[in-house]
PDB file of N, CA, C and O in Angstrom:
ATOM      1  N   UNK A   1      -5.871  13.699  -3.820  1.00  0.00           N
ATOM      2  CA  UNK A   1      -4.792  12.790  -5.048  1.00  0.00           C
ATOM      3  C   UNK A   1      -5.547  11.988  -6.023  1.00  0.00           C
ATOM      4  O   UNK A   1      -5.037  11.825  -7.131  1.00  0.00           O
ATOM      5  N   UNK A   2      -7.075  11.290  -5.676  1.00  0.00           N
ATOM      6  CA  UNK A   2      -7.914  10.970  -6.606  1.00  0.00           C
ATOM      7  C   UNK A   2      -8.151  12.196  -7.870  1.00  0.00           C
ATOM      8  O   UNK A   2      -8.096  12.023  -9.088  1.00  0.00           O
ATOM      9  N   UNK A   3      -8.408  13.377  -7.161  1.00  0.00           N
ATOM     10  CA  UNK A   3      -8.987  13.885  -8.320  1.00  0.00           C
ATOM     11  C   UNK A   3      -8.224  14.592  -9.182  1.00  0.00           C
ATOM     12  O   UNK A   3      -8.669  15.215 -10.147  1.00  0.00           O
ATOM     13  N   UNK A   4      -6.726  14.491  -8.763  1.00  0.00           N
ATOM     14  CA  UNK A   4      -5.478  14.621  -9.612  1.00  0.00           C
ATOM     15  C   UNK A   4      -5.488  13.892 -10.642  1.00  0.00           C
ATOM     16  O   UNK A   4      -5.436  14.301 -11.802  1.00  0.00           O
ATOM     17  N   UNK A   5      -5.582  12.325 -10.140  1.00  0.00           N
ATOM     18  CA  UNK A   5      -5.432  11.007 -11.069  1.00  0.00           C
ATOM     19  C   UNK A   5      -6.629  11.084 -11.923  1.00  0.00           C
ATOM     20  O   UNK A   5      -6.377  11.100 -13.127  1.00  0.00           O
ATOM     21  N   UNK A   6      -7.626  11.126 -11.655  1.00  0.00           N
ATOM     22  CA  UNK A   6      -8.624  11.607 -12.753  1.00  0.00           C
ATOM     23  C   UNK A   6      -8.781  12.573 -13.863  1.00  0.00           C
ATOM     24  O   UNK A   6      -9.183  12.328 -15.001  1.00  0.00           O
ATOM     25  N   UNK A   7      -8.437  13.613 -13.408  1.00  0.00           N
ATOM     26  CA  UNK A   7      -8.163  14.545 -14.269  1.00  0.00           C
ATOM     27  C   UNK A   7      -7.065  14.333 -15.368  1.00  0.00           C
ATOM     28  O   UNK A   7      -7.275  14.495 -16.570  1.00  0.00           O
ATOM     29  N   UNK A   8      -5.951  13.978 -14.854  1.00  0.00           N
ATOM     30  CA  UNK A   8      -4.527  13.078 -15.756  1.00  0.00           C
ATOM     31  C   UNK A   8      -5.248  12.156 -16.723  1.00  0.00           C
ATOM     32  O   UNK A   8      -5.161  12.320 -17.940  1.00  0.00           O
ATOM     33  N   UNK A   9      -5.844  11.344 -16.258  1.00  0.00           N
ATOM     34  CA  UNK A   9      -6.310   9.972 -17.023  1.00  0.00           C
ATOM     35  C   UNK A   9      -7.359  10.409 -18.162  1.00  0.00           C
ATOM     36  O   UNK A   9      -7.516   9.826 -19.235  1.00  0.00           O
ATOM     37  N   UNK A  10      -8.071  11.594 -17.700  1.00  0.00           N
ATOM     38  CA  UNK A  10      -9.391  12.446 -18.825  1.00  0.00           C
ATOM     39  C   UNK A  10      -8.404  12.967 -20.015  1.00  0.00           C
ATOM     40  O   UNK A  10      -8.686  12.941 -21.213  1.00  0.00           O
ATOM     41  N   UNK A  11      -7.285  13.408 -19.487  1.00  0.00           N
ATOM     42  CA  UNK A  11      -6.460  14.419 -20.410  1.00  0.00           C
ATOM     43  C   UNK A  11      -6.206  13.619 -21.348  1.00  0.00           C
ATOM     44  O   UNK A  11      -6.693  13.606 -22.479  1.00  0.00           O
ATOM     45  N   UNK A  12      -4.969  12.521 -20.613  1.00  0.00           N
ATOM     46  CA  UNK A  12      -4.877  11.741 -21.635  1.00  0.00           C
ATOM     47  C   UNK A  12      -5.329  10.999 -22.436  1.00  0.00           C
ATOM     48  O   UNK A  12      -4.751  10.539 -23.421  1.00  0.00           O
ATOM     49  N   UNK A  13      -6.661  10.770 -22.005  1.00  0.00           N
ATOM     50  CA  UNK A  13      -7.713   9.774 -22.852  1.00  0.00           C
ATOM     51  C   UNK A  13      -7.929  11.001 -23.996  1.00  0.00           C
ATOM     52  O   UNK A  13      -7.640  10.751 -25.166  1.00  0.00           O
ATOM     53  N   UNK A  14      -8.384  12.176 -23.666  1.00  0.00           N
ATOM     54  CA  UNK A  14      -8.736  13.136 -24.537  1.00  0.00           C
ATOM     55  C   UNK A  14      -7.719  13.217 -26.005  1.00  0.00           C
ATOM     56  O   UNK A  14      -8.127  13.043 -27.153  1.00  0.00           O
ATOM     57  N   UNK A  15      -6.465  13.496 -25.633  1.00  0.00           N
ATOM     58  CA  UNK A  15      -5.449  13.623 -26.300  1.00  0.00           C
ATOM     59  C   UNK A  15      -5.380  12.490 -27.227  1.00  0.00           C
ATOM     60  O   UNK A  15      -5.389  12.550 -28.456  1.00  0.00           O
ATOM     61  N   UNK A  16      -5.284  11.074 -26.213  1.00  0.00           N
ATOM     62  CA  UNK A  16      -5.556   9.895 -27.529  1.00  0.00           C
ATOM     63  C   UNK A  16      -6.912   9.760 -28.444  1.00  0.00           C
ATOM     64  O   UNK A  16      -6.797   9.226 -29.547  1.00  0.00           O
ATOM     65  N   UNK A  17      -7.980  10.154 -28.081  1.00  0.00           N
ATOM     66  CA  UNK A  17      -9.139  10.314 -28.752  1.00  0.00           C
ATOM     67  C   UNK A  17      -9.483  11.306 -29.640  1.00  0.00           C
ATOM     68  O   UNK A  17     -10.256  11.273 -30.597  1.00  0.00           O
ATOM     69  N   UNK A  18      -8.693  12.340 -29.120  1.00  0.00           N
ATOM     70  CA  UNK A  18      -9.057  13.522 -30.041  1.00  0.00           C
ATOM     71  C   UNK A  18      -8.142  14.231 -31.474  1.00  0.00           C
ATOM     72  O   UNK A  18      -8.296  14.650 -32.621  1.00  0.00           O
ATOM     73  N   UNK A  19      -6.906  13.938 -30.183  1.00  0.00           N
ATOM     74  CA  UNK A  19      -5.690  15.131 -30.979  1.00  0.00           C
ATOM     75  C   UNK A  19      -4.785  14.270 -31.801  1.00  0.00           C
ATOM     76  O   UNK A  19      -4.372  14.904 -32.772  1.00  0.00           O
ATOM     77  N   UNK A  20      -4.306  12.967 -31.745  1.00  0.00           N
ATOM     78  CA  UNK A  20      -3.686  12.051 -32.285  1.00  0.00           C
ATOM     79  C   UNK A  20      -4.026  11.280 -33.393  1.00  0.00           C
ATOM     80  O   UNK A  20      -4.908  10.421 -33.363  1.00  0.00           O
ATOM     81  N   UNK A  21      -3.193  11.624 -34.606  1.00  0.00           N
ATOM     82  CA  UNK A  21      -3.796  11.235 -36.071  1.00  0.00           C
ATOM     83  C   UNK A  21      -3.107  10.601 -36.110  1.00  0.00           C
ATOM     84  O   UNK A  21      -2.130  11.117 -36.652  1.00  0.00           O
ATOM     85  N   UNK A  22      -2.870   9.257 -35.736  1.00  0.00           N
ATOM     86  CA  UNK A  22      -2.007   8.131 -35.752  1.00  0.00           C
ATOM     87  C   UNK A  22      -2.511   6.733 -35.760  1.00  0.00           C
ATOM     88  O   UNK A  22      -3.463   6.400 -35.053  1.00  0.00           O
ATOM     89  N   UNK A  23      -1.839   5.848 -36.610  1.00  0.00           N
ATOM     90  CA  UNK A  23      -2.421   4.760 -36.762  1.00  0.00           C
ATOM     91  C   UNK A  23      -1.618   3.659 -36.315  1.00  0.00           C
ATOM     92  O   UNK A  23      -0.478   3.582 -36.775  1.00  0.00           O
ATOM     93  N   UNK A  24      -2.101   2.601 -35.319  1.00  0.00           N
ATOM     94  CA  UNK A  24      -1.284   1.605 -35.197  1.00  0.00           C
ATOM     95  C   UNK A  24      -1.929   0.194 -35.080  1.00  0.00           C
ATOM     96  O   UNK A  24      -2.963   0.000 -34.441  1.00  0.00           O
ATOM     97  N   UNK A  25      -1.392  -0.566 -35.599  1.00  0.00           N
ATOM     98  CA  UNK A  25      -1.550  -2.142 -36.419  1.00  0.00           C
ATOM     99  C   UNK A  25      -2.473  -2.762 -35.318  1.00  0.00           C
ATOM    100  O   UNK A  25      -3.684  -2.960 -35.412  1.00  0.00           O
ATOM    101  N   UNK A  26      -1.507  -3.077 -34.062  1.00  0.00           N
ATOM    102  CA  UNK A  26      -1.908  -4.028 -33.153  1.00  0.00           C
ATOM    103  C   UNK A  26      -2.945  -3.168 -31.995  1.00  0.00           C
ATOM    104  O   UNK A  26      -3.342  -3.990 -31.169  1.00  0.00           O
ATOM    105  N   UNK A  27      -3.385  -2.036 -31.760  1.00  0.00           N
ATOM    106  CA  UNK A  27      -4.160  -1.122 -31.131  1.00  0.00           C
ATOM    107  C   UNK A  27      -5.225  -0.290 -31.298  1.00  0.00           C
ATOM    108  O   UNK A  27      -4.819   0.506 -32.145  1.00  0.00           O
ATOM    109  N   UNK A  28      -6.278  -0.002 -31.026  1.00  0.00           N
ATOM    110  CA  UNK A  28      -7.074   1.249 -31.577  1.00  0.00           C
ATOM    111  C   UNK A  28      -6.694   2.196 -30.716  1.00  0.00           C
ATOM    112  O   UNK A  28      -7.124   1.837 -29.620  1.00  0.00           O
ATOM    113  N   UNK A  29      -6.108   3.237 -30.608  1.00  0.00           N
ATOM    114  CA  UNK A  29      -5.721   4.387 -29.773  1.00  0.00           C
ATOM    115  C   UNK A  29      -7.287   5.139 -29.456  1.00  0.00           C
ATOM    116  O   UNK A  29      -7.770   5.232 -28.328  1.00  0.00           O
ATOM    117  N   UNK A  30      -7.789   5.527 -30.436  1.00  0.00           N
ATOM    118  CA  UNK A  30      -9.320   6.158 -30.306  1.00  0.00           C
ATOM    119  C   UNK A  30      -9.893   5.365 -29.110  1.00  0.00           C
ATOM    120  O   UNK A  30     -10.384   5.897 -28.114  1.00  0.00           O
ATOM    121  N   UNK A  31      -9.776   4.026 -29.315  1.00  0.00           N
ATOM    122  CA  UNK A  31     -10.816   3.312 -28.113  1.00  0.00           C
ATOM    123  C   UNK A  31     -10.074   3.440 -26.844  1.00  0.00           C
ATOM    124  O   UNK A  31     -10.693   3.719 -25.817  1.00  0.00           O
ATOM    125  N   UNK A  32      -8.620   3.232 -26.829  1.00  0.00           N
ATOM    126  CA  UNK A  32      -8.067   3.359 -25.489  1.00  0.00           C
ATOM    127  C   UNK A  32      -8.585   4.559 -24.862  1.00  0.00           C
ATOM    128  O   UNK A  32      -9.161   4.478 -23.777  1.00  0.00           O
ATOM    129  N   UNK A  33      -8.400   5.855 -25.561  1.00  0.00           N
ATOM    130  CA  UNK A  33      -8.800   7.346 -25.326  1.00  0.00           C
ATOM    131  C   UNK A  33      -9.778   7.155 -24.651  1.00  0.00           C
ATOM    132  O   UNK A  33      -9.811   7.502 -23.471  1.00  0.00           O
ATOM    133  N   UNK A  34     -11.055   6.401 -25.422  1.00  0.00           N
ATOM    134  CA  UNK A  34     -12.130   6.442 -24.930  1.00  0.00           C
ATOM    135  C   UNK A  34     -12.061   5.838 -23.234  1.00  0.00           C
ATOM    136  O   UNK A  34     -12.464   6.547 -22.312  1.00  0.00           O
ATOM    137  N   UNK A  35     -11.597   4.696 -23.043  1.00  0.00           N
ATOM    138  CA  UNK A  35     -11.588   4.045 -22.166  1.00  0.00           C
ATOM    139  C   UNK A  35     -11.010   4.896 -21.053  1.00  0.00           C
ATOM    140  O   UNK A  35     -11.635   4.996 -19.997  1.00  0.00           O
ATOM    141  N   UNK A  36     -10.034   5.416 -21.202  1.00  0.00           N
ATOM    142  CA  UNK A  36      -9.188   6.213 -20.224  1.00  0.00           C
ATOM    143  C   UNK A  36     -10.007   7.705 -19.723  1.00  0.00           C
ATOM    144  O   UNK A  36      -9.825   8.208 -18.615  1.00  0.00           O
ATOM    145  N   UNK A  37     -10.729   8.153 -20.547  1.00  0.00           N
ATOM    146  CA  UNK A  37     -11.425   9.516 -20.407  1.00  0.00           C
ATOM    147  C   UNK A  37     -12.948   8.996 -19.286  1.00  0.00           C
ATOM    148  O   UNK A  37     -13.440   9.806 -18.501  1.00  0.00           O
ATOM    149  N   UNK A  38     -13.442   7.669 -19.422  1.00  0.00           N
ATOM    150  CA  UNK A  38     -14.282   6.986 -18.886  1.00  0.00           C
ATOM    151  C   UNK A  38     -13.852   6.584 -17.390  1.00  0.00           C
ATOM    152  O   UNK A  38     -14.574   6.790 -16.414  1.00  0.00           O
ATOM    153  N   UNK A  39     -12.359   5.877 -17.326  1.00  0.00           N
ATOM    154  CA  UNK A  39     -12.084   6.034 -16.180  1.00  0.00           C
ATOM    155  C   UNK A  39     -11.626   7.023 -15.269  1.00  0.00           C
ATOM    156  O   UNK A  39     -11.629   6.977 -14.039  1.00  0.00           O
ATOM    157  N   UNK A  40     -11.156   8.095 -16.175  1.00  0.00           N
ATOM    158  CA  UNK A  40     -10.939   9.348 -15.263  1.00  0.00           C
ATOM    159  C   UNK A  40     -11.974  10.184 -14.922  1.00  0.00           C
ATOM    160  O   UNK A  40     -11.763  10.885 -13.933  1.00  0.00           O
ATOM    161  N   UNK A  41     -13.202  10.320 -15.557  1.00  0.00           N
ATOM    162  CA  UNK A  41     -14.540  10.588 -14.860  1.00  0.00           C
ATOM    163  C   UNK A  41     -15.128   9.628 -13.993  1.00  0.00           C
ATOM    164  O   UNK A  41     -15.914  10.101 -13.172  1.00  0.00           O
ATOM    165  N   UNK A  42     -14.956   8.446 -13.967  1.00  0.00           N
ATOM    166  CA  UNK A  42     -15.002   7.824 -12.695  1.00  0.00           C
ATOM    167  C   UNK A  42     -14.442   8.080 -11.253  1.00  0.00           C
ATOM    168  O   UNK A  42     -14.927   8.255 -10.136  1.00  0.00           O
ATOM    169  N   UNK A  43     -13.338   8.026 -11.742  1.00  0.00           N
ATOM    170  CA  UNK A  43     -12.488   8.519 -10.714  1.00  0.00           C
ATOM    171  C   UNK A  43     -12.658  10.239  -9.863  1.00  0.00           C
ATOM    172  O   UNK A  43     -12.773  10.572  -8.683  1.00  0.00           O
ATOM    173  N   UNK A  44     -12.626  10.662 -10.585  1.00  0.00           N
ATOM    174  CA  UNK A  44     -13.211  12.304 -10.541  1.00  0.00           C
ATOM    175  C   UNK A  44     -14.271  11.905  -9.591  1.00  0.00           C
ATOM    176  O   UNK A  44     -14.006  12.005  -8.393  1.00  0.00           O
ATOM    177  N   UNK A  45     -15.552  11.424  -9.988  1.00  0.00           N
ATOM    178  CA  UNK A  45     -16.854  11.101  -9.078  1.00  0.00           C
ATOM    179  C   UNK A  45     -16.560  10.873  -7.897  1.00  0.00           C
ATOM    180  O   UNK A  45     -16.954  11.473  -6.896  1.00  0.00           O
ATOM    181  N   UNK A  46     -15.645   9.732  -7.999  1.00  0.00           N
ATOM    182  CA  UNK A  46     -15.341   8.581  -6.512  1.00  0.00           C
ATOM    183  C   UNK A  46     -14.555   9.787  -5.674  1.00  0.00           C
ATOM    184  O   UNK A  46     -14.737   9.942  -4.467  1.00  0.00           O
ATOM    185  N   UNK A  47     -13.739  10.545  -6.389  1.00  0.00           N
ATOM    186  CA  UNK A  47     -13.212  11.336  -5.314  1.00  0.00           C
ATOM    187  C   UNK A  47     -13.838  12.357  -4.466  1.00  0.00           C
ATOM    188  O   UNK A  47     -13.620  12.703  -3.305  1.00  0.00           O
ATOM    189  N   UNK A  48     -15.012  12.905  -5.718  1.00  0.00           N
ATOM    190  CA  UNK A  48     -15.555  13.975  -5.159  1.00  0.00           C
ATOM    191  C   UNK A  48     -16.509  13.371  -3.893  1.00  0.00           C
ATOM    192  O   UNK A  48     -16.640  13.913  -2.795  1.00  0.00           O
ATOM    193  N   UNK A  49     -17.102  12.186  -4.306  1.00  0.00           N
ATOM    194  CA  UNK A  49     -17.743  11.674  -3.027  1.00  0.00           C
ATOM    195  C   UNK A  49     -17.291  11.271  -1.932  1.00  0.00           C
ATOM    196  O   UNK A  49     -18.004  11.187  -0.932  1.00  0.00           O
ATOM    197  N   UNK A  50     -16.082  10.970  -1.948  1.00  0.00           N
ATOM    198  CA  UNK A  50     -15.533  10.924  -1.140  1.00  0.00           C
ATOM    199  C   UNK A  50     -14.711  12.118  -0.007  1.00  0.00           C
ATOM    200  O   UNK A  50     -14.328  11.748   1.103  1.00  0.00           O
ATOM    201  N   UNK A  51     -14.566  13.290  -0.408  1.00  0.00           N
ATOM    202  CA  UNK A  51     -14.028  14.404  -0.195  1.00  0.00           C
ATOM    203  C   UNK A  51     -15.376  14.866   0.429  1.00  0.00           C
ATOM    204  O   UNK A  51     -15.252  15.445   1.509  1.00  0.00           O
ATOM    205  N   UNK A  52     -16.787  14.701  -0.104  1.00  0.00           N
ATOM    206  CA  UNK A  52     -17.941  15.207   0.578  1.00  0.00           C
ATOM    207  C   UNK A  52     -18.223  14.227   2.028  1.00  0.00           C
ATOM    208  O   UNK A  52     -18.834  14.749   2.960  1.00  0.00           O
ATOM    209  N   UNK A  53     -17.844  13.113   2.115  1.00  0.00           N
ATOM    210  CA  UNK A  53     -18.050  11.998   2.938  1.00  0.00           C
ATOM    211  C   UNK A  53     -16.956  11.961   4.049  1.00  0.00           C
ATOM    212  O   UNK A  53     -16.760  10.951   4.725  1.00  0.00           O
ATOM    213  N   UNK A  54     -16.121  13.343   4.228  1.00  0.00           N
ATOM    214  CA  UNK A  54     -15.051  13.338   4.488  1.00  0.00           C
ATOM    215  C   UNK A  54     -15.489  13.445   6.513  1.00  0.00           C
ATOM    216  O   UNK A  54     -16.215  14.349   6.926  1.00  0.00           O
ATOM    217  N   UNK A  55     -14.971  12.525   7.337  1.00  0.00           N
ATOM    218  CA  UNK A  55     -15.055  12.228   8.161  1.00  0.00           C
ATOM    219  C   UNK A  55     -14.943  13.508   9.618  1.00  0.00           C
ATOM    220  O   UNK A  55     -13.912  14.179   9.651  1.00  0.00           O
ATOM    221  N   UNK A  56     -15.764  13.695  10.461  1.00  0.00           N
ATOM    222  CA  UNK A  56     -15.675  14.678  11.435  1.00  0.00           C
ATOM    223  C   UNK A  56     -16.145  14.273  12.593  1.00  0.00           C
ATOM    224  O   UNK A  56     -17.304  13.858  12.613  1.00  0.00           O
ATOM    225  N   UNK A  57     -15.411  14.295  13.749  1.00  0.00           N
ATOM    226  CA  UNK A  57     -15.287  13.954  14.956  1.00  0.00           C
ATOM    227  C   UNK A  57     -15.582  14.916  15.981  1.00  0.00           C
ATOM    228  O   UNK A  57     -15.090  16.044  15.949  1.00  0.00           O
ATOM    229  N   UNK A  58     -16.552  14.433  17.117  1.00  0.00           N
ATOM    230  CA  UNK A  58     -17.472  15.137  17.928  1.00  0.00           C
ATOM    231  C   UNK A  58     -16.239  14.977  19.414  1.00  0.00           C
ATOM    232  O   UNK A  58     -15.565  13.971  19.631  1.00  0.00           O
ATOM    233  N   UNK A  59     -16.231  15.951  20.057  1.00  0.00           N
ATOM    234  CA  UNK A  59     -15.773  16.067  21.123  1.00  0.00           C
ATOM    235  C   UNK A  59     -16.237  16.601  22.439  1.00  0.00           C
ATOM    236  O   UNK A  59     -15.516  17.574  22.659  1.00  0.00           O
ATOM    237  N   UNK A  60     -17.021  16.460  23.352  1.00  0.00           N
ATOM    238  CA  UNK A  60     -17.532  16.930  24.310  1.00  0.00           C
ATOM    239  C   UNK A  60     -17.171  16.513  25.821  1.00  0.00           C
ATOM    240  O   UNK A  60     -17.395  15.447  26.394  1.00  0.00           O
ATOM    241  N   UNK A  61     -16.607  17.561  26.243  1.00  0.00           N
ATOM    242  CA  UNK A  61     -16.108  17.435  27.753  1.00  0.00           C
ATOM    243  C   UNK A  61     -16.900  18.237  28.768  1.00  0.00           C
ATOM    244  O   UNK A  61     -17.013  19.440  28.531  1.00  0.00           O
ATOM    245  N   UNK A  62     -17.527  17.693  29.987  1.00  0.00           N
ATOM    246  CA  UNK A  62     -18.674  18.329  30.873  1.00  0.00           C
ATOM    247  C   UNK A  62     -17.795  18.215  31.970  1.00  0.00           C
ATOM    248  O   UNK A  62     -17.183  17.159  32.135  1.00  0.00           O
ATOM    249  N   UNK A  63     -17.629  19.340  32.881  1.00  0.00           N
ATOM    250  CA  UNK A  63     -17.297  18.923  33.861  1.00  0.00           C
ATOM    251  C   UNK A  63     -18.058  19.776  35.006  1.00  0.00           C
ATOM    252  O   UNK A  63     -18.318  20.979  35.036  1.00  0.00           O
ATOM    253  N   UNK A  64     -18.415  18.420  36.235  1.00  0.00           N
ATOM    254  CA  UNK A  64     -19.258  19.465  37.031  1.00  0.00           C
ATOM    255  C   UNK A  64     -19.249  18.519  38.669  1.00  0.00           C
ATOM    256  O   UNK A  64     -18.667  17.461  38.906  1.00  0.00           O
ATOM    257  N   UNK A  65     -19.835  19.090  39.302  1.00  0.00           N
ATOM    258  CA  UNK A  65     -19.560  18.780  40.709  1.00  0.00           C
ATOM    259  C   UNK A  65     -20.411  17.883  41.635  1.00  0.00           C
ATOM    260  O   UNK A  65     -21.476  18.362  42.023  1.00  0.00           O
ATOM    261  N   UNK A  66     -20.130  16.854  41.968  1.00  0.00           N
ATOM    262  CA  UNK A  66     -21.248  15.903  42.953  1.00  0.00           C
ATOM    263  C   UNK A  66     -22.096  16.747  43.652  1.00  0.00           C
ATOM    264  O   UNK A  66     -21.652  17.666  44.341  1.00  0.00           O
ATOM    265  N   UNK A  67     -23.133  16.544  43.549  1.00  0.00           N
ATOM    266  CA  UNK A  67     -23.400  17.645  45.023  1.00  0.00           C
ATOM    267  C   UNK A  67     -23.415  16.662  46.093  1.00  0.00           C
ATOM    268  O   UNK A  67     -22.996  17.079  47.173  1.00  0.00           O
ATOM    269  N   UNK A  68     -23.911  15.107  46.029  1.00  0.00           N
ATOM    270  CA  UNK A  68     -23.721  14.492  47.104  1.00  0.00           C
ATOM    271  C   UNK A  68     -22.587  14.117  47.776  1.00  0.00           C
ATOM    272  O   UNK A  68     -22.661  13.776  48.957  1.00  0.00           O
ATOM    273  N   UNK A  69     -21.301  14.140  47.042  1.00  0.00           N
ATOM    274  CA  UNK A  69     -19.877  13.894  47.468  1.00  0.00           C
ATOM    275  C   UNK A  69     -18.974  15.135  47.637  1.00  0.00           C
ATOM    276  O   UNK A  69     -17.985  15.103  48.369  1.00  0.00           O
ATOM    277  N   UNK A  70     -19.386  16.357  46.858  1.00  0.00           N
ATOM    278  CA  UNK A  70     -18.503  17.211  46.594  1.00  0.00           C
ATOM    279  C   UNK A  70     -17.135  16.974  45.371  1.00  0.00           C
ATOM    280  O   UNK A  70     -16.240  17.743  45.022  1.00  0.00           O
ATOM    281  N   UNK A  71     -17.443  15.668  44.986  1.00  0.00           N
ATOM    282  CA  UNK A  71     -16.241  15.324  44.370  1.00  0.00           C
ATOM    283  C   UNK A  71     -16.431  16.205  42.700  1.00  0.00           C
ATOM    284  O   UNK A  71     -17.564  16.524  42.340  1.00  0.00           O
ATOM    285  N   UNK A  72     -15.534  16.434  42.050  1.00  0.00           N
ATOM    286  CA  UNK A  72     -15.761  16.914  40.887  1.00  0.00           C
ATOM    287  C   UNK A  72     -15.642  16.003  39.682  1.00  0.00           C
ATOM    288  O   UNK A  72     -14.549  15.512  39.400  1.00  0.00           O
ATOM    289  N   UNK A  73     -16.744  15.754  38.948  1.00  0.00           N
ATOM    290  CA  UNK A  73     -16.825  14.918  37.741  1.00  0.00           C
ATOM    291  C   UNK A  73     -16.656  15.140  36.442  1.00  0.00           C
ATOM    292  O   UNK A  73     -17.486  15.792  35.808  1.00  0.00           O
ATOM    293  N   UNK A  74     -15.607  14.647  35.905  1.00  0.00           N
ATOM    294  CA  UNK A  74     -15.238  14.801  34.591  1.00  0.00           C
ATOM    295  C   UNK A  74     -16.183  13.886  33.696  1.00  0.00           C
ATOM    296  O   UNK A  74     -16.392  12.816  34.267  1.00  0.00           O
ATOM    297  N   UNK A  75     -16.743  13.978  32.607  1.00  0.00           N
ATOM    298  CA  UNK A  75     -16.921  13.343  31.548  1.00  0.00           C
ATOM    299  C   UNK A  75     -16.861  13.552  30.062  1.00  0.00           C
ATOM    300  O   UNK A  75     -17.228  14.595  29.521  1.00  0.00           O
ATOM    301  N   UNK A  76     -16.353  12.447  29.396  1.00  0.00           N
ATOM    302  CA  UNK A  76     -15.786  13.120  28.176  1.00  0.00           C
ATOM    303  C   UNK A  76     -16.333  11.861  27.262  1.00  0.00           C
ATOM    304  O   UNK A  76     -16.225  10.674  27.571  1.00  0.00           O
ATOM    305  N   UNK A  77     -17.005  12.438  25.951  1.00  0.00           N
ATOM    306  CA  UNK A  77     -17.757  12.064  25.158  1.00  0.00           C
ATOM    307  C   UNK A  77     -17.124  11.973  23.614  1.00  0.00           C
ATOM    308  O   UNK A  77     -17.441  12.948  22.933  1.00  0.00           O
ATOM    309  N   UNK A  78     -16.440  11.163  23.054  1.00  0.00           N
ATOM    310  CA  UNK A  78     -15.784  11.201  21.832  1.00  0.00           C
ATOM    311  C   UNK A  78     -16.836  10.238  20.637  1.00  0.00           C
ATOM    312  O   UNK A  78     -17.070   9.033  20.550  1.00  0.00           O
ATOM    313  N   UNK A  79     -17.182  11.150  20.025  1.00  0.00           N
ATOM    314  CA  UNK A  79     -17.885   9.971  18.878  1.00  0.00           C
ATOM    315  C   UNK A  79     -17.284  10.397  17.533  1.00  0.00           C
ATOM    316  O   UNK A  79     -17.113  11.610  17.421  1.00  0.00           O
ATOM    317  N   UNK A  80     -16.971   9.716  16.609  1.00  0.00           N
ATOM    318  CA  UNK A  80     -16.254   9.456  15.578  1.00  0.00           C
ATOM    319  C   UNK A  80     -16.759   7.949  15.025  1.00  0.00           C
ATOM    320  O   UNK A  80     -16.783   6.910  15.684  1.00  0.00           O
ATOM    321  N   UNK A  81     -17.112   8.115  13.781  1.00  0.00           N
ATOM    322  CA  UNK A  81     -17.583   6.844  13.127  1.00  0.00           C
ATOM    323  C   UNK A  81     -16.594   5.959  12.469  1.00  0.00           C
ATOM    324  O   UNK A  81     -15.782   6.645  11.848  1.00  0.00           O
ATOM    325  N   UNK A  82     -16.381   4.786  12.383  1.00  0.00           N
ATOM    326  CA  UNK A  82     -15.091   4.235  11.746  1.00  0.00           C
ATOM    327  C   UNK A  82     -14.906   4.378  10.347  1.00  0.00           C
ATOM    328  O   UNK A  82     -15.812   4.092   9.565  1.00  0.00           O
ATOM    329  N   UNK A  83     -13.734   4.825   9.948  1.00  0.00           N
ATOM    330  CA  UNK A  83     -13.810   5.103   8.389  1.00  0.00           C
ATOM    331  C   UNK A  83     -13.483   3.435   8.012  1.00  0.00           C
ATOM    332  O   UNK A  83     -12.950   2.428   8.477  1.00  0.00           O
ATOM    333  N   UNK A  84     -14.205   3.938   6.837  1.00  0.00           N
ATOM    334  CA  UNK A  84     -14.177   2.547   5.553  1.00  0.00           C
ATOM    335  C   UNK A  84     -12.708   2.522   5.478  1.00  0.00           C
ATOM    336  O   UNK A  84     -11.935   3.440   5.750  1.00  0.00           O
ATOM    337  N   UNK A  85     -12.421   1.254   5.043  1.00  0.00           N
ATOM    338  CA  UNK A  85     -11.038   0.828   4.325  1.00  0.00           C
ATOM    339  C   UNK A  85     -11.300   1.278   2.820  1.00  0.00           C
ATOM    340  O   UNK A  85     -12.341   0.991   2.230  1.00  0.00           O
ATOM    341  N   UNK A  86     -10.412   1.903   2.337  1.00  0.00           N
ATOM    342  CA  UNK A  86     -10.257   2.348   1.154  1.00  0.00           C
ATOM    343  C   UNK A  86      -8.983   2.213   0.647  1.00  0.00           C
ATOM    344  O   UNK A  86      -7.926   2.558   1.175  1.00  0.00           O
ATOM    345  N   UNK A  87      -9.267   1.398  -0.995  1.00  0.00           N
ATOM    346  CA  UNK A  87      -7.882   0.721  -1.362  1.00  0.00           C
ATOM    347  C   UNK A  87      -7.961   2.187  -2.613  1.00  0.00           C
ATOM    348  O   UNK A  87      -7.044   2.365  -3.414  1.00  0.00           O
TER     349      UNK A  87
END
């Protein structure tokens, strides 16, 4: 979703900065376009970084027989780092 939002912001910013030939007295649309393009680029970069850091979990199950008692021993290990809170 963050990649799509970044692309949309970048495209809207490019349209405002380069394609519109409209003068409004109370706002500079070209400056707003540049700001949206920068925000879109930042969101795209953050989206790529978050996709690259996608968490993976490792689950290991080991079954063996205890030679002293003859009982079956099952050892499970699960390692997955805590995911950070992303707003």
